[in-house]
All heavy atoms as a GROMACS GRO file, in nm:
protein
  584
    1MET      N    1   8.878  10.235  13.531
    1MET     CA    2   9.003  10.172  13.566
    1MET      C    3   9.087  10.274  13.640
    1MET      O    4   9.093  10.390  13.602
    1MET     CB    5   9.072  10.123  13.437
    1MET     CG    6   9.209  10.069  13.458
    1MET     SD    7   9.278  10.015  13.300
    1MET     CE    8   9.387   9.890  13.359
    2ASN      N    9   9.153  10.233  13.744
    2ASN     CA   10   9.242  10.319  13.821
    2ASN      C   11   9.385  10.269  13.806
    2ASN      O   12   9.410  10.149  13.804
    2ASN     CB   13   9.204  10.320  13.969
    2ASN     CG   14   9.071  10.388  13.992
    2ASN    OD1   15   9.046  10.494  13.937
    2ASN    ND2   16   8.986  10.328  14.072
    3ALA      N   17   9.478  10.363  13.793
    3ALA     CA   18   9.619  10.327  13.779
    3ALA      C   19   9.703  10.442  13.834
    3ALA      O   20   9.653  10.551  13.861
    3ALA     CB   21   9.652  10.301  13.634
    4ASN      N   22   9.833  10.416  13.848
    4ASN     CA   23   9.924  10.522  13.885
    4ASN      C   24  10.020  10.544  13.769
    4ASN      O   25  10.012  10.476  13.666
    4ASN     CB   26   9.999  10.489  14.016
    4ASN     CG   27  10.072  10.358  14.008
    4ASN    OD1   28  10.111  10.314  13.901
    4ASN    ND2   29  10.090  10.293  14.122
    5VAL      N   30  10.114  10.637  13.784
    5VAL     CA   31  10.203  10.672  13.674
    5VAL      C   32  10.291  10.553  13.636
    5VAL      O   33  10.314  10.528  13.518
    5VAL     CB   34  10.288  10.796  13.711
    5VAL    CG1   35  10.388  10.827  13.602
    5VAL    CG2   36  10.198  10.916  13.735
    6SER      N   37  10.339  10.479  13.733
    6SER     CA   38  10.423  10.362  13.703
    6SER      C   39  10.346  10.259  13.621
    6SER      O   40  10.398  10.204  13.524
    6SER     CB   41  10.472  10.298  13.833
    6SER     OG   42  10.553  10.388  13.904
    7THR      N   43  10.222  10.234  13.659
    7THR     CA   44  10.140  10.140  13.584
    7THR      C   45  10.113  10.192  13.443
    7THR      O   46  10.114  10.115  13.346
    7THR     CB   47  10.007  10.115  13.657
    7THR    OG1   48  10.034  10.074  13.790
    7THR    CG2   49   9.924  10.010  13.587
    8LEU      N   50  10.090  10.321  13.430
    8LEU     CA   51  10.069  10.381  13.299
    8LEU      C   52  10.190  10.358  13.209
    8LEU      O   53  10.175  10.320  13.092
    8LEU     CB   54  10.042  10.531  13.312
    8LEU     CG   55  10.032  10.612  13.182
    8LEU    CD1   56   9.912  10.567  13.100
    8LEU    CD2   57  10.024  10.760  13.212
    9LEU      N   58  10.308  10.376  13.262
    9LEU     CA   59  10.429  10.357  13.182
    9LEU      C   60  10.456  10.210  13.151
    9LEU      O   61  10.498  10.176  13.041
    9LEU     CB   62  10.549  10.419  13.254
    9LEU     CG   63  10.542  10.572  13.272
    9LEU    CD1   64  10.659  10.620  13.356
    9LEU    CD2   65  10.540  10.641  13.137
   10ARG      N   66  10.433  10.122  13.247
   10ARG     CA   67  10.460   9.980  13.227
   10ARG      C   68  10.356   9.910  13.142
   10ARG      O   69  10.388   9.824  13.062
   10ARG     CB   70  10.470   9.908  13.362
   10ARG     CG   71  10.605   9.923  13.428
   10ARG     CD   72  10.616   9.836  13.553
   10ARG     NE   73  10.559   9.910  13.666
   10ARG     CZ   74  10.457   9.872  13.740
   10ARG    NH1   75  10.398   9.758  13.718
   10ARG    NH2   76  10.412   9.947  13.838
   11GLU      N   77  10.230   9.947  13.161
   11GLU     CA   78  10.120   9.876  13.095
   11GLU      C   79  10.038   9.969  13.006
   11GLU      O   80   9.915   9.963  13.003
   11GLU     CB   81  10.030   9.812  13.201
   11GLU     CG   82  10.102   9.712  13.288
   11GLU     CD   83  10.013   9.654  13.396
   11GLU    OE1   84   9.889   9.676  13.389
   11GLU    OE2   85  10.065   9.588  13.485
   12PHE      N   86  10.108  10.052  12.930
   12PHE     CA   87  10.037  10.149  12.846
   12PHE      C   88   9.943  10.082  12.746
   12PHE      O   89   9.829  10.129  12.729
   12PHE     CB   90  10.136  10.240  12.772
   12PHE     CG   91  10.067  10.339  12.684
   12PHE    CD1   92   9.999  10.446  12.737
   12PHE    CD2   93  10.066  10.322  12.546
   12PHE    CE1   94   9.932  10.537  12.656
   12PHE    CE2   95  10.000  10.412  12.465
   12PHE     CZ   96   9.933  10.519  12.520
   13PRO      N   97   9.981   9.973  12.676
   13PRO     CA   98   9.885   9.912  12.583
   13PRO      C   99   9.754   9.869  12.650
   13PRO      O  100   9.646   9.886  12.592
   13PRO     CB  101   9.961   9.791  12.528
   13PRO     CG  102  10.104   9.827  12.543
   13PRO     CD  103  10.111   9.908  12.670
   14LYS      N  104   9.762   9.816  12.770
   14LYS     CA  105   9.642   9.773  12.842
   14LYS      C  106   9.554   9.894  12.875
   14LYS      O  107   9.431   9.890  12.858
   14LYS     CB  108   9.683   9.702  12.971
   14LYS     CG  109   9.569   9.659  13.058
   14LYS     CD  110   9.621   9.594  13.185
   14LYS     CE  111   9.510   9.566  13.283
   14LYS     NZ  112   9.561   9.512  13.409
   15ILE      N  113   9.614  10.002  12.920
   15ILE     CA  114   9.539  10.123  12.956
   15ILE      C  115   9.481  10.188  12.830
   15ILE      O  116   9.367  10.234  12.830
   15ILE     CB  117   9.628  10.220  13.035
   15ILE    CG1  118   9.658  10.157  13.172
   15ILE    CG2  119   9.564  10.356  13.051
   15ILE    CD1  120   9.756  10.231  13.256
   16ARG      N  121   9.558  10.188  12.722
   16ARG     CA  122   9.508  10.243  12.596
   16ARG      C  123   9.387  10.164  12.546
   16ARG      O  124   9.287  10.222  12.503
   16ARG     CB  125   9.619  10.240  12.491
   16ARG     CG  126   9.575  10.305  12.360
   16ARG     CD  127   9.676  10.287  12.253
   16ARG     NE  128   9.686  10.143  12.227
   16ARG     CZ  129   9.782  10.087  12.160
   16ARG    NH1  130   9.880  10.158  12.112
   16ARG    NH2  131   9.783   9.957  12.140
   17ARG      N  132   9.393  10.031  12.552
   17ARG     CA  133   9.278   9.949  12.510
   17ARG      C  134   9.156   9.977  12.595
   17ARG      O  135   9.044   9.983  12.544
   17ARG     CB  136   9.314   9.800  12.517
   17ARG     CG  137   9.397   9.751  12.402
   17ARG     CD  138   9.405   9.599  12.399
   17ARG     NE  139   9.459   9.541  12.522
   17ARG     CZ  140   9.588   9.520  12.544
   17ARG    NH1  141   9.677   9.552  12.453
   17ARG    NH2  142   9.628   9.465  12.657
   18ALA      N  143   9.176   9.995  12.725
   18ALA     CA  144   9.064  10.025  12.814
   18ALA      C  145   9.001  10.158  12.776
   18ALA      O  146   8.878  10.170  12.770
   18ALA     CB  147   9.110  10.026  12.959
   19ALA      N  148   9.083  10.259  12.750
   19ALA     CA  149   9.030  10.391  12.714
   19ALA      C  150   8.959  10.386  12.579
   19ALA      O  151   8.851  10.445  12.563
   19ALA     CB  152   9.142  10.495  12.711
   20LEU      N  153   9.016  10.315  12.482
   20LEU     CA  154   8.954  10.307  12.350
   20LEU      C  155   8.825  10.226  12.350
   20LEU      O  156   8.740  10.243  12.264
   20LEU     CB  157   9.052  10.248  12.249
   20LEU     CG  158   9.169  10.339  12.211
   20LEU    CD1  159   9.268  10.265  12.122
   20LEU    CD2  160   9.120  10.466  12.144
   21SER      N  161   8.808  10.138  12.448
   21SER     CA  162   8.684  10.060  12.457
   21SER      C  163   8.572  10.138  12.524
   21SER      O  164   8.461  10.088  12.538
   21SER     CB  165   8.709   9.930  12.531
   21SER     OG  166   8.732   9.955  12.668
   22GLY      N  167   8.601  10.262  12.566
   22GLY     CA  168   8.498  10.346  12.625
   22GLY      C  169   8.508  10.360  12.775
   22GLY      O  170   8.430  10.433  12.837
   23GLU      N  171   8.602  10.292  12.836
   23GLU     CA  172   8.619  10.299  12.980
   23GLU      C  173   8.698  10.425  13.017
   23GLU      O  174   8.788  10.467  12.945
   23GLU     CB  175   8.697  10.175  13.027
   23GLU     CG  176   8.704  10.158  13.175
   23GLU     CD  177   8.772  10.027  13.214
   23GLU    OE1  178   8.785   9.939  13.129
   23GLU    OE2  179   8.810  10.017  13.331
   24THR      N  180   8.664  10.485  13.130
   24THR     CA  181   8.738  10.601  13.180
   24THR      C  182   8.853  10.551  13.267
   24THR      O  183   8.832  10.469  13.356
   24THR     CB  184   8.646  10.692  13.262
   24THR    OG1  185   8.539  10.737  13.178
   24THR    CG2  186   8.721  10.812  13.315
   25VAL      N  187   8.973  10.600  13.238
   25VAL     CA  188   9.092  10.560  13.312
   25VAL      C  189   9.135  10.678  13.399
   25VAL      O  190   9.154  10.788  13.349
   25VAL     CB  191   9.205  10.518  13.217
   25VAL    CG1  192   9.329  10.478  13.295
   25VAL    CG2  193   9.159  10.406  13.126
   26ILE      N  194   9.150  10.655  13.530
   26ILE     CA  195   9.196  10.757  13.624
   26ILE      C  196   9.341  10.725  13.661
   26ILE      O  197   9.371  10.616  13.708
   26ILE     CB  198   9.109  10.761  13.751
   26ILE    CG1  199   8.962  10.781  13.715
   26ILE    CG2  200   9.159  10.867  13.847
   26ILE    CD1  201   8.931  10.914  13.651
   27ILE      N  202   9.430  10.821  13.637
   27ILE     CA  203   9.571  10.807  13.673
   27ILE      C  204   9.595  10.891  13.797
   27ILE      O  205   9.576  11.013  13.796
   27ILE     CB  206   9.664  10.853  13.559
   27ILE    CG1  207   9.629  10.782  13.428
   27ILE    CG2  208   9.810  10.833  13.596
   27ILE    CD1  209   9.650  10.634  13.430
   28HIS      N  210   9.637  10.829  13.906
   28HIS     CA  211   9.664  10.899  14.031
   28HIS      C  212   9.810  10.944  14.032
   28HIS      O  213   9.900  10.863  14.018
   28HIS     CB  214   9.636  10.807  14.151
   28HIS     CG  215   9.495  10.757  14.154
   28HIS    ND1  216   9.389  10.837  14.189
   28HIS    CD2  217   9.443  10.635  14.126
   28HIS    CE1  218   9.278  10.766  14.183
   28HIS    NE2  219   9.308  10.643  14.145
   29THR      N  220   9.831  11.076  14.046
   29THR     CA  221   9.966  11.131  14.053
   29THR      C  222   9.980  11.208  14.184
   29THR      O  223   9.882  11.233  14.254
   29THR     CB  224   9.995  11.225  13.934
   29THR    OG1  225   9.912  11.341  13.945
   29THR    CG2  226   9.968  11.156  13.802
   30ARG      N  227  10.101  11.252  14.213
   30ARG     CA  228  10.124  11.333  14.334
   30ARG      C  229  10.055  11.469  14.324
   30ARG      O  230  10.007  11.523  14.423
   30ARG     CB  231  10.274  11.356  14.355
   30ARG     CG  232  10.348  11.232  14.394
   30ARG     CD  233  10.494  11.263  14.419
   30ARG     NE  234  10.569  11.139  14.414
   30ARG     CZ  235  10.691  11.127  14.370
   30ARG    NH1  236  10.755  11.233  14.325
   30ARG    NH2  237  10.751  11.011  14.370
   31GLU      N  238  10.051  11.522  14.203
   31GLU     CA  239   9.992  11.655  14.184
   31GLU      C  240   9.840  11.652  14.175
   31GLU      O  241   9.775  11.753  14.193
   31GLU     CB  242  10.047  11.719  14.056
   31GLU     CG  243  10.195  11.753  14.061
   31GLU     CD  244  10.283  11.631  14.029
   31GLU    OE1  245  10.232  11.534  13.972
   31GLU    OE2  246  10.401  11.634  14.065
   32GLY      N  247   9.784  11.539  14.144
   32GLY     CA  248   9.639  11.527  14.130
   32GLY      C  249   9.605  11.411  14.037
   32GLY      O  250   9.692  11.344  13.983
   33ASP      N  251   9.477  11.390  14.018
   33ASP     CA  252   9.432  11.280  13.934
   33ASP      C  253   9.411  11.328  13.791
   33ASP      O  254   9.366  11.440  13.766
   33ASP     CB  255   9.300  11.223  13.988
   33ASP     CG  256   9.318  11.157  14.123
   33ASP    OD1  257   9.434  11.126  14.158
   33ASP    OD2  258   9.217  11.137  14.192
   34LEU      N  259   9.444  11.240  13.698
   34LEU     CA  260   9.425  11.267  13.555
   34LEU      C  261   9.324  11.168  13.500
   34LEU      O  262   9.322  11.052  13.540
   34LEU     CB  263   9.558  11.253  13.480
   34LEU     CG  264   9.674  11.336  13.530
   34LEU    CD1  265   9.802  11.296  13.458
   34LEU    CD2  266   9.646  11.483  13.510
   35GLN      N  267   9.244  11.214  13.409
   35GLN     CA  268   9.141  11.128  13.349
   35GLN      C  269   9.174  11.109  13.201
   35GLN      O  270   9.197  11.205  13.129
   35GLN     CB  271   9.004  11.193  13.364
   35GLN     CG  272   8.893  11.114  13.301
   35GLN     CD  273   8.758  11.182  13.322
   35GLN    OE1  274   8.743  11.266  13.409
   35GLN    NE2  275   8.662  11.144  13.242
   36ILE      N  276   9.175  10.985  13.157
   36ILE     CA  277   9.199  10.952  13.016
   36ILE      C  278   9.072  10.890  12.960
   36ILE      O  279   9.023  10.790  13.012
   36ILE     CB  280   9.317  10.854  13.000
   36ILE    CG1  281   9.445  10.916  13.056
   36ILE    CG2  282   9.335  10.816  12.853
   36ILE    CD1  283   9.563  10.822  13.054
   37THR      N  284   9.020  10.950  12.856
   37THR     CA  285   8.905  10.896  12.784
   37THR      C  286   8.931  10.910  12.636
   37THR      O  287   9.005  10.998  12.592
   37THR     CB  288   8.774  10.969  12.820
   37THR    OG1  289   8.791  11.108  12.792
   37THR    CG2  290   8.735  10.950  12.964
   38ALA      N  291   8.871  10.826  12.557
   38ALA     CA  292   8.886  10.832  12.412
   38ALA      C  293   8.779  10.925  12.355
   38ALA      O  294   8.664  10.923  12.398
   38ALA     CB  295   8.872  10.694  12.351
   39LEU      N  296   8.817  11.006  12.258
   39LEU     CA  297   8.722  11.091  12.188
   39LEU      C  298   8.648  11.006  12.086
   39LEU      O  299   8.708  10.924  12.017
   39LEU     CB  300   8.793  11.207  12.118
   39LEU     CG  301   8.864  11.306  12.209
   39LEU    CD1  302   8.938  11.409  12.125
   39LEU    CD2  303   8.764  11.376  12.299
   40GLN      N  304   8.518  11.024  12.077
   40GLN     CA  305   8.437  10.950  11.982
   40GLN      C  306   8.436  11.022  11.848
   40GLN      O  307   8.417  11.142  11.842
   40GLN     CB  308   8.294  10.934  12.034
   40GLN     CG  309   8.285  10.861  12.167
   40GLN     CD  310   8.333  10.718  12.155
   40GLN    OE1  311   8.309  10.650  12.056
   40GLN    NE2  312   8.402  10.672  12.257
   41ASP      N  313   8.458  10.947  11.741
   41ASP     CA  314   8.450  11.004  11.607
   41ASP      C  315   8.304  11.033  11.572
   41ASP      O  316   8.214  10.961  11.612
   41ASP     CB  317   8.507  10.908  11.503
   41ASP     CG  318   8.657  10.893  11.517
   41ASP    OD1  319   8.721  10.987  11.569
   41ASP    OD2  320   8.710  10.789  11.476
   42GLU      N  321   8.286  11.137  11.492
   42GLU     CA  322   8.152  11.168  11.445
   42GLU      C  323   8.115  11.065  11.338
   42GLU      O  324   8.199  11.026  11.257
   42GLU     CB  325   8.148  11.308  11.385
   42GLU     CG  326   8.170  11.417  11.487
   42GLU     CD  327   8.162  11.555  11.423
   42GLU    OE1  328   8.105  11.567  11.314
   42GLU    OE2  329   8.211  11.649  11.485
   43PRO      N  330   7.990  11.021  11.336
   43PRO     CA  331   7.950  10.925  11.232
   43PRO      C  332   7.962  10.988  11.094
   43PRO      O  333   7.926  11.104  11.074
   43PRO     CB  334   7.805  10.890  11.266
   43PRO     CG  335   7.761  10.992  11.365
   43PRO     CD  336   7.882  11.054  11.426
   44LYS      N  337   8.015  10.912  11.001
   44LYS     CA  338   8.034  10.961  10.865
   44LYS      C  339   7.931  10.897  10.775
   44LYS      O  340   7.893  10.782  10.794
   44LYS     CB  341   8.175  10.927  10.819
   44LYS     CG  342   8.279  11.000  10.902
   44LYS     CD  343   8.417  10.972  10.848
   44LYS     CE  344   8.516  11.063  10.912
   44LYS     NZ  345   8.582  11.019  11.026
   45PRO      N  346   7.885  10.970  10.675
   45PRO     CA  347   7.788  10.911  10.582
   45PRO      C  348   7.851  10.797  10.503
   45PRO      O  349   7.972  10.793  10.482
   45PRO     CB  350   7.749  11.028  10.490
   45PRO     CG  351   7.861  11.124  10.502
   45PRO     CD  352   7.919  11.107  10.638
   46ILE      N  353   7.769  10.706  10.458
   46ILE     CA  354   7.817  10.589  10.385
   46ILE      C  355   7.886  10.629  10.255
   46ILE      O  356   7.988  10.573  10.219
   46ILE     CB  357   7.700  10.493  10.356
   46ILE    CG1  358   7.645  10.438  10.486
   46ILE    CG2  359   7.742  10.381  10.263
   46ILE    CD1  360   7.520  10.355  10.470
   47LEU      N  361   7.832  10.728  10.185
   47LEU     CA  362   7.890  10.768  10.057
   47LEU      C  363   7.991  10.881  10.074
   47LEU      O  364   8.025  10.949   9.979
   47LEU     CB  365   7.780  10.814   9.961
   47LEU     CG  366   7.678  10.708   9.922
   47LEU    CD1  367   7.568  10.767   9.836
   47LEU    CD2  368   7.745  10.593   9.851
   48GLY      N  369   8.043  10.900  10.194
   48GLY     CA  370   8.135  11.011  10.219
   48GLY      C  371   8.259  11.007  10.133
   48GLY      O  372   8.306  11.109  10.084
   49ALA      N  373   8.316  10.890  10.112
   49ALA     CA  374   8.438  10.879  10.033
   49ALA      C  375   8.410  10.900   9.885
   49ALA      O  376   8.498  10.940   9.811
   49ALA     CB  377   8.502  10.743  10.055
   50LEU      N  378   8.289  10.873   9.841
   50LEU     CA  379   8.255  10.886   9.699
   50LEU      C  380   8.171  11.010   9.670
   50LEU      O  381   8.108  11.016   9.565
   50LEU     CB  382   8.180  10.760   9.653
   50LEU     CG  383   8.256  10.630   9.666
   50LEU    CD1  384   8.166  10.513   9.631
   50LEU    CD2  385   8.378  10.630   9.578
   51LYS      N  386   8.172  11.105   9.760
   51LYS     CA  387   8.090  11.224   9.741
   51LYS      C  388   8.130  11.294   9.611
   51LYS      O  389   8.247  11.320   9.587
   51LYS     CB  390   8.108  11.320   9.859
   51LYS     CG  391   8.016  11.438   9.855
   51LYS     CD  392   8.031  11.521   9.980
   51LYS     CE  393   7.933  11.635   9.980
   51LYS     NZ  394   7.946  11.716  10.100
   52GLY      N  395   8.033  11.319   9.529
   52GLY     CA  396   8.057  11.384   9.400
   52GLY      C  397   8.092  11.286   9.289
   52GLY      O  398   8.096  11.324   9.173
   53MET      N  399   8.118  11.160   9.323
   53MET     CA  400   8.154  11.062   9.221
   53MET      C  401   8.037  10.970   9.186
   53MET      O  402   8.037  10.910   9.080
   53MET     CB  403   8.272  10.979   9.269
   53MET     CG  404   8.398  11.059   9.292
   53MET     SD  405   8.532  10.960   9.355
   53MET     CE  406   8.578  10.872   9.207
   54VAL      N  407   7.941  10.958   9.275
   54VAL     CA  408   7.826  10.871   9.252
   54VAL      C  409   7.712  10.956   9.200
   54VAL      O  410   7.677  11.058   9.258
   54VAL     CB  411   7.785  10.800   9.383
   54VAL    CG1  412   7.662  10.716   9.361
   54VAL    CG2  413   7.899  10.715   9.434
   55SER      N  414   7.655  10.915   9.088
   55SER     CA  415   7.542  10.989   9.034
   55SER      C  416   7.416  10.904   9.048
   55SER      O  417   7.420  10.781   9.039
   55SER     CB  418   7.566  11.024   8.887
   55SER     OG  419   7.581  10.906   8.811
   56PHE      N  420   7.307  10.969   9.071
   56PHE     CA  421   7.179  10.902   9.086
   56PHE      C  422   7.094  10.934   8.965
   56PHE      O  423   7.100  11.043   8.910
   56PHE     CB  424   7.108  10.950   9.214
   56PHE     CG  425   7.184  10.914   9.339
   56PHE    CD1  426   7.267  11.005   9.400
   56PHE    CD2  427   7.172  10.787   9.394
   56PHE    CE1  428   7.336  10.972   9.514
   56PHE    CE2  429   7.240  10.753   9.508
   56PHE     CZ  430   7.323  10.845   9.568
   57SER      N  431   7.015  10.839   8.921
   57SER     CA  432   6.926  10.861   8.808
   57SER      C  433   6.784  10.826   8.850
   57SER      O  434   6.760  10.771   8.956
   57SER     CB  435   6.969  10.775   8.689
   57SER     OG  436   6.959  10.639   8.723
   58ALA      N  437   6.692  10.856   8.763
   58ALA     CA  438   6.552  10.825   8.791
   58ALA      C  439   6.534  10.674   8.796
   58ALA      O  440   6.608  10.598   8.734
   58ALA     CB  441   6.463  10.886   8.683
   59ASP      N  442   6.434  10.631   8.868
   59ASP     CA  443   6.407  10.489   8.881
   59ASP      C  444   6.320  10.443   8.765
   59ASP      O  445   6.201  10.422   8.778
   59ASP     CB  446   6.338  10.462   9.015
   59ASP     CG  447   6.321  10.314   9.041
   59ASP    OD1  448   6.394  10.234   8.979
   59ASP    OD2  449   6.235  10.278   9.123
   60ASP      N  450   6.382  10.430   8.647
   60ASP     CA  451   6.307  10.390   8.528
   60ASP      C  452   6.364  10.263   8.467
   60ASP      O  453   6.373  10.248   8.346
   60ASP     CB  454   6.304  10.503   8.426
   60ASP     CG  455   6.444  10.546   8.385
   60ASP    OD1  456   6.541  10.495   8.442
   60ASP    OD2  457   6.454  10.630   8.295
   61MET      N  458   6.403  10.170   8.550
   61MET     CA  459   6.464  10.046   8.502
   61MET      C  460   6.363   9.956   8.430
   61MET      O  461   6.402   9.868   8.354
   61MET     CB  462   6.525   9.969   8.619
   61MET     CG  463   6.638  10.043   8.687
   61MET     SD  464   6.777  10.075   8.579
   61MET     CE  465   6.839   9.911   8.556
   62ASP      N  466   6.233   9.977   8.450
   62ASP     CA  467   6.134   9.892   8.385
   62ASP      C  468   6.084   9.951   8.254
   62ASP      O  469   5.997   9.895   8.190
   62ASP     CB  470   6.017   9.864   8.480
   62ASP     CG  471   5.952   9.992   8.529
   62ASP    OD1  472   6.013  10.099   8.513
   62ASP    OD2  473   5.842   9.982   8.585
   63GLN      N  474   6.140  10.061   8.212
   63GLN     CA  475   6.101  10.124   8.086
   63GLN      C  476   6.187  10.067   7.972
   63GLN      O  477   6.299  10.022   7.994
   63GLN     CB  478   6.120  10.275   8.094
   63GLN     CG  479   6.041  10.341   8.205
   63GLN     CD  480   5.892  10.329   8.183
   63GLN    OE1  481   5.844  10.339   8.071
   63GLN    NE2  482   5.818  10.305   8.290
   64PRO      N  483   6.134  10.069   7.848
   64PRO     CA  484   6.215  10.021   7.736
   64PRO      C  485   6.338  10.110   7.715
   64PRO      O  486   6.334  10.230   7.740
   64PRO     CB  487   6.121  10.030   7.616
   64PRO     CG  488   5.991  10.079   7.666
   64PRO     CD  489   6.002  10.108   7.810
   65SER      N  490   6.444  10.048   7.669
   65SER     CA  491   6.567  10.123   7.649
   65SER      C  492   6.578  10.183   7.510
   65SER      O  493   6.664  10.266   7.484
   65SER     CB  494   6.689  10.034   7.676
   65SER     OG  495   6.686   9.924   7.590
   66VAL      N  496   6.493  10.139   7.418
   66VAL     CA  497   6.492  10.194   7.281
   66VAL      C  498   6.352  10.246   7.250
   66VAL      O  499   6.254  10.206   7.311
   66VAL     CB  500   6.535  10.088   7.178
   66VAL    CG1  501   6.680  10.049   7.199
   66VAL    CG2  502   6.447   9.966   7.183
   67GLN      N  503   6.344  10.332   7.153
   67GLN     CA  504   6.217  10.390   7.112
   67GLN      C  505   6.137  10.289   7.029
   67GLN      O  506   6.195  10.203   6.963
   67GLN     CB  507   6.242  10.516   7.028
   67GLN     CG  508   6.317  10.624   7.103
   67GLN     CD  509   6.239  10.672   7.225
   67GLN    OE1  510   6.116  10.681   7.222
   67GLN    NE2  511   6.312  10.700   7.333
   68PRO      N  512   6.003  10.298   7.028
   68PRO     CA  513   5.921  10.202   6.954
   68PRO      C  514   5.953  10.200   6.804
   68PRO      O  515   5.949  10.095   6.740
   68PRO     CB  516   5.778  10.250   6.979
   68PRO     CG  517   5.783  10.329   7.103
   68PRO     CD  518   5.920  10.388   7.109
   69GLU      N  519   5.986  10.316   6.744
   69GLU     CA  520   6.016  10.316   6.601
   69GLU      C  521   6.145  10.240   6.568
   69GLU      O  522   6.167  10.197   6.455
   69GLU     CB  523   6.023  10.458   6.546
   69GLU     CG  524   6.120  10.549   6.617
   69GLU     CD  525   6.059  10.623   6.733
   69GLU    OE1  526   5.943  10.604   6.767
   69GLU    OE2  527   6.131  10.706   6.791
   70GLU      N  528   6.230  10.218   6.663
   70GLU     CA  529   6.351  10.141   6.640
   70GLU      C  530   6.323   9.991   6.634
   70GLU      O  531   6.409   9.913   6.592
   70GLU     CB  532   6.454  10.169   6.748
   70GLU     CG  533   6.508  10.311   6.745
   70GLU     CD  534   6.607  10.336   6.857
   70GLU    OE1  535   6.666  10.240   6.910
   70GLU    OE2  536   6.624  10.453   6.890
   71TRP      N  537   6.203   9.950   6.673
   71TRP     CA  538   6.167   9.809   6.669
   71TRP      C  539   6.106   9.770   6.533
   71TRP      O  540   6.080   9.654   6.508
   71TRP     CB  541   6.064   9.778   6.779
   71TRP     CG  542   6.128   9.762   6.912
   71TRP    CD1  543   6.141   9.857   7.007
   71TRP    CD2  544   6.188   9.644   6.964
   71TRP    NE1  545   6.206   9.808   7.118
   71TRP    CE2  546   6.237   9.676   7.093
   71TRP    CE3  547   6.210   9.516   6.916
   71TRP    CZ2  548   6.304   9.583   7.173
   71TRP    CZ3  549   6.275   9.424   6.995
   71TRP    CH2  550   6.320   9.458   7.122
   72ASP      N  551   6.082   9.866   6.446
   72ASP     CA  552   6.023   9.836   6.314
   72ASP      C  553   6.117   9.749   6.232
   72ASP      O  554   6.240   9.766   6.234
   72ASP     CB  555   5.994   9.965   6.237
   72ASP     CG  556   5.883  10.044   6.303
   72ASP    OD1  557   5.807   9.985   6.382
   72ASP    OD2  558   5.873  10.166   6.277
   73VAL      N  559   6.056   9.656   6.160
   73VAL     CA  560   6.135   9.568   6.073
   73VAL      C  561   6.160   9.642   5.943
   73VAL      O  562   6.068   9.692   5.878
   73VAL     CB  563   6.058   9.438   6.047
   73VAL    CG1  564   6.137   9.349   5.950
   73VAL    CG2  565   6.033   9.366   6.177
   74ARG      N  566   6.284   9.650   5.903
   74ARG     CA  567   6.319   9.718   5.778
   74ARG      C  568   6.395   9.618   5.691
   74ARG      O  569   6.498   9.566   5.732
   74ARG     CB  570   6.406   9.840   5.805
   74ARG     CG  571   6.333   9.944   5.881
   74ARG     CD  572   6.417  10.068   5.896
   74ARG     NE  573   6.348  10.164   5.981
   74ARG     CZ  574   6.397  10.223   6.087
   74ARG    NH1  575   6.520  10.203   6.120
   74ARG    NH2  576   6.325  10.308   6.156
   75LEU      N  577   6.341   9.594   5.576
   75LEU     CA  578   6.407   9.502   5.483
   75LEU      C  579   6.467   9.574   5.367
   75LEU      O  580   6.436   9.667   5.314
   75LEU     CB  581   6.309   9.395   5.432
   75LEU     CG  582   6.256   9.302   5.541
   75LEU    CD1  583   6.151   9.210   5.480
   75LEU    CD2  584   6.368   9.219   5.599
   0.00000   0.00000   0.00000
């Protein structure tokens, strides 16, 4: 997208949306051209917010939860 300083001041939301969508915006000034681009965030891990709070255990969900001697009938 190409614009001048007046357009930048009048239509800043439009130019900002263009830059944030990945488009390069060139602003033509008397002193030279300026380029506006959005910086891309680094991808964050899914568990980043819960780091240190989520614990993992062994995959033993199909094992009995009590010992065999606890199943004995006691009268």
